[in-house]
C-alpha positions, 0 to 999 in steps of 0.5 A: 166479842168472844164473851158472845161466842163463849156464853152462845157456846155455853148456851148451846151446851145446856139446852142440850142437856136437858131437864135433870139431866147432868150427863148425855152423850150427843154426835158432834153434828149436831153441836155444830149445826146449832152454832157451836164453836169449838175454838171457844172454852172457858177452860179445861179439868181432866176426869178421873181417867185424865183425859181431858173435858173442854167447858164452857162456864159451868157445861162440858164436853169429853171427845168421845171418839171421832163424832161423838162428847159424851155433855156435863154439866159440872158442880157447884163448888 
C-alpha cells in the first residue's frame, strides 16, 4: 500500500514536469487535484539555502509559500 502511494506520487510529480525541464512552479491545489498525498515521500534533503525538499524517488518539491511549490528532478547519481 505505501509503495503504491509512493509510486503514484512519483508519477504525479514526473508528469507535472513536462519535457526536459528540471524544475517548475506549480500550485499545491493542482497536485491535490491530481491525487498527490503529501504525507508520503521517500526522503528529504536540504537545498543550498537550507530549505527542505521532499522527494518521491528522484522527483521532489520545495514549498515556496502556502499555495505554491517548486517541482524538481534530482540529478542522476
